C-alpha positions as CSV (number, residue, x, y, z in Angstrom):
1,X,154.4,173.2,63.0
2,X,150.9,171.9,63.4
3,X,149.3,169.8,66.2
4,X,146.9,167.0,65.4
5,X,145.2,164.3,67.6
6,X,146.1,160.7,67.0
7,X,142.6,160.0,65.9
8,X,142.6,162.8,63.3
9,X,146.0,161.8,62.1
10,X,144.7,158.3,61.5
11,X,141.5,159.5,59.8
12,X,143.3,162.0,57.6
13,X,146.7,160.3,57.1
14,X,146.9,160.8,53.4
15,X,146.3,164.6,53.8
16,X,148.9,164.7,56.6
17,X,151.4,162.9,54.4
18,X,150.8,165.3,51.6
19,X,151.4,168.3,53.9
20,X,154.5,166.7,55.3
21,X,155.9,166.1,51.8
22,X,155.5,169.9,51.3
23,X,157.6,170.6,54.4
24,X,155.0,170.8,57.2
25,X,155.8,169.3,60.6
26,X,153.0,167.7,62.8
27,X,153.0,167.0,66.5
28,X,150.7,164.1,67.3
29,X,148.8,164.2,70.6
30,X,147.2,161.3,72.4
31,X,144.9,162.3,75.3
32,X,146.5,165.7,75.2
33,X,150.1,164.5,75.5
34,X,152.7,164.7,72.8
35,X,153.5,161.2,71.5
36,X,155.1,161.6,68.1
37,X,156.3,164.0,65.5
38,X,155.8,163.5,61.8
39,X,158.5,165.3,59.9
40,X,159.7,165.3,56.3
41,X,162.4,162.7,55.5
42,X,165.6,164.6,54.7
43,X,168.0,163.5,52.1
44,X,170.9,163.8,54.6
45,X,169.2,161.5,57.1
46,X,168.6,159.0,54.3
47,X,172.2,159.2,53.2
48,X,173.4,158.6,56.7
49,X,171.0,155.6,57.1
50,X,172.3,154.0,53.8
51,X,175.9,154.6,54.8
52,X,175.3,153.0,58.2
53,X,173.6,150.0,56.6
54,X,176.4,149.6,54.1
55,X,179.0,149.7,56.9
56,X,177.1,147.1,58.9
57,X,176.6,144.8,56.0
58,X,180.3,145.1,55.1
59,X,181.3,144.3,58.7
60,X,178.9,141.4,59.0
61,X,180.2,139.9,55.7
62,X,183.6,139.6,57.3
63,X,182.3,137.8,60.3
64,X,182.6,134.0,60.7
65,X,179.2,132.3,60.5
66,X,178.3,130.2,63.6
67,X,176.1,127.2,62.9
68,X,174.8,124.5,65.3
69,X,175.5,126.5,68.5
70,X,172.9,126.9,71.1
71,X,173.4,129.8,73.5
72,X,171.5,130.4,76.7
73,X,170.3,133.8,77.8
74,X,173.2,134.5,80.2
75,X,175.7,133.9,77.4
76,X,173.9,136.3,75.0
77,X,173.6,139.2,77.4
78,X,176.2,140.8,79.8
79,X,174.8,140.6,83.3
């Protein structure tokens, strides 16, 4: 795992991406504090995302479409 400042990550983003594609992991620091991690995208994570998207779209396709209804904030959110 490598550590890089946000400024350097921005300046050398293509290089960082090349290294990440080879399996390297970066921790990004902003003002000395960890703010992000840049990690390789795994095939398993991508498969789970696609499966979740497919399930959501399938469920939404079965929902009745509501047109011409105007909700207020209290109706949209449980309070």
